[in-house]
C-alpha positions as CSV (number, residue, x, y, z in Angstrom):
1,M,53.5,-10.6,-28.9
2,W,55.8,-10.8,-26.4
3,P,56.5,-8.3,-23.6
4,G,59.6,-5.8,-25.1
5,D,59.2,-7.6,-28.0
6,V,61.8,-10.5,-26.6
7,S,61.5,-14.3,-27.6
8,P,61.7,-16.8,-25.0
9,K,64.8,-18.4,-26.6
10,S,65.9,-15.3,-26.7
11,R,65.5,-13.8,-23.2
12,R,69.0,-13.3,-20.9
13,G,69.7,-16.1,-18.9
14,I,68.6,-19.4,-20.8
15,L,70.9,-21.5,-22.0
16,R,70.4,-23.8,-24.8
17,R,71.9,-27.1,-25.1
18,A,75.7,-27.4,-25.4
19,V,76.3,-29.6,-27.6
20,F,80.4,-30.8,-27.4
21,S,83.3,-32.2,-30.0
22,E,84.9,-34.7,-29.1
23,E,87.9,-32.9,-28.0
24,Q,85.8,-31.2,-25.4
25,R,84.2,-34.8,-24.2
26,K,87.5,-36.6,-23.6
27,E,89.1,-33.9,-21.9
28,L,85.5,-33.8,-19.8
29,E,85.8,-37.5,-19.0
30,R,89.3,-37.5,-18.4
31,T,88.9,-34.7,-15.5
32,F,86.2,-36.4,-13.8
33,R,87.6,-39.2,-13.8
34,R,90.3,-37.8,-11.7
35,Q,87.6,-35.6,-9.7
36,K,83.7,-35.8,-9.4
37,Y,83.7,-32.5,-8.2
38,I,85.6,-30.1,-9.6
39,S,86.9,-26.2,-8.0
40,K,85.7,-23.4,-9.2
41,T,89.5,-22.5,-10.2
42,D,89.7,-25.8,-11.8
43,R,86.8,-25.1,-13.6
44,N,87.5,-21.7,-14.6
45,K,90.9,-22.9,-16.1
46,L,89.0,-26.5,-17.7
47,A,86.0,-24.0,-19.7
48,A,89.3,-21.5,-21.1
49,D,90.9,-24.7,-22.1
50,L,88.3,-25.7,-24.2
51,S,86.3,-22.6,-25.0
52,L,83.4,-23.1,-22.9
53,K,80.9,-21.1,-20.3
54,E,82.1,-21.8,-17.2
55,S,78.5,-22.5,-16.4
56,Q,78.5,-25.2,-19.4
57,V,81.6,-26.9,-17.9
58,K,79.6,-27.3,-14.3
59,I,76.3,-28.1,-15.8
60,W,78.6,-30.9,-17.5
61,F,79.5,-32.2,-14.2
62,Q,76.3,-31.8,-12.3
63,N,74.8,-34.3,-15.1
64,R,78.0,-36.4,-15.5
65,R,77.9,-37.1,-11.5
66,M,74.3,-37.6,-12.1
67,K,75.2,-40.1,-13.9
68,W,77.3,-41.5,-12.6
69,R,75.1,-42.2,-9.7
70,N,72.7,-43.8,-11.4
71,C,74.8,-46.1,-12.8
72,K,76.5,-47.7,-9.6
73,E,72.8,-48.3,-8.1
74,K,72.5,-50.4,-11.1
75,E,75.8,-52.4,-10.7
76,I,74.7,-52.6,-7.2
77,H,71.1,-54.1,-7.9
78,N,72.7,-56.1,-10.5
79,S,75.2,-57.4,-8.6
80,R,72.9,-59.5,-6.0
81,S,72.6,-62.9,-6.1
82,P,69.5,-64.6,-6.9
83,M,69.7,-65.7,-2.9
84,D,69.1,-62.2,-2.3
85,E,66.7,-61.5,-5.3
86,L,64.3,-64.3,-3.7
87,M,65.6,-63.0,0.7
88,A,64.4,-59.2,-0.9
89,R,60.8,-60.3,-2.4
90,G,60.0,-63.1,0.2
91,L,59.9,-59.9,3.1
92,A,58.5,-57.7,1.1
93,Q,55.6,-60.1,0.8
94,E,55.8,-60.6,4.3
95,E,55.9,-57.1,5.4
96,E,52.6,-56.7,3.0
97,E,50.6,-59.2,4.3
98,P,52.3,-59.3,8.2
99,S,48.4,-59.1,9.6
100,Q,47.1,-62.7,8.3
101,N,50.3,-64.8,9.7
102,Y,50.0,-63.2,12.7
103,T,46.5,-64.3,13.5
104,D,47.2,-67.5,12.2
105,A,50.1,-67.5,14.4
106,K,48.0,-66.7,17.2
107,F,45.0,-68.9,17.3
108,T,47.3,-71.9,16.6
109,R,49.5,-71.0,19.3
110,S,46.1,-70.6,21.3
111,A,44.2,-74.1,20.6
112,S,48.0,-75.5,21.6
113,E,48.1,-73.8,24.8
114,K,44.9,-74.8,25.6
115,S,45.0,-78.3,24.8
116,N,48.3,-78.7,27.0
117,R,46.2,-77.4,29.9
118,D,43.8,-79.3,29.7
119,T,45.6,-82.6,29.9
């Protein structure tokens, strides 16, 4: 069925989703609060202390940094004042239709310039 009778799940290099104990999770979080990027030495020590593979700790830190970044971006977005939000929306709308506003302003300017020249 599979080449060499090896199913995809038992192939080397494919990791299943790790399920961490409460204690492991707490220690990983505690370490993450102190340092967002963990050195290889610290990663190996933490993995040994928690009875995890070094790759599991590495992936956990990668995923946790992504979660941290996303939360920071949401906080920044949610901290906008209502006026900032309206200004951002207004600027976005002006950028969508610049040609119409420009044409109207140009037409108005040239009409008023003509009337000033005629008098």
